[in-house]
C-alpha positions, 0 to 999 in steps of 0.5 A: 566395663564399658560394653563398646570399649569391651567390643573394641578391645575383642576385636583388636585381640581377635586382629592380633591374635589372627595375625601372629598365628599366621605371621609365626606359621601356626596356621599353617601347621595345625591346618597340616595337621588335619585330622591326625593324632598331633603326637603320631604328626609330632613323631613324623615331622620333627621340623614341626616345632611343639610351639607351633600347636602351643600358641593355639592353646595358649590362644585358647586359654587367654580367650577362656580367661578372657571371657571367663573374668568378663573381659573379652566379648563371648558372643564377638570371639564365636563370630570369628571362631564357632564353638565347634572350631574350638571343641575341635581345636581342643581335641586336637591338642589334648594330646599335646596338652596333656603331654606338656602338663606332665613335661612341666608338672603343672596339672592345670595348664591351659586350664581356661582352654579346657573350662571355655571348650567345656563351657561351650560344649555345655552350650551354656550362654 
């Protein structure tokens, strides 16, 4: 894949993802969560669908897969969303992701998101 094409596709991916999260209300929902445990938050805010939060897990999984396979440009991704943001996002969503894994009986659900965050925590390039 040509470098310029990869960069353009990554910018397109980032822009579309940000717009999608804003449009469905996921950005607002994750902002409301703050540092509260997500399962606790969901218990006391049943009107906020878990799907709004899982949209971020889906995004993380797509980014992880794209970076791992060389489809997305990691440097561009990290210029929009810092490594600390991804790590913090994983920590916020991990309890919900574990619940989803159990509920759906898919132990590796969102595994590329988990892989991506592990790589960021190792500071591998």
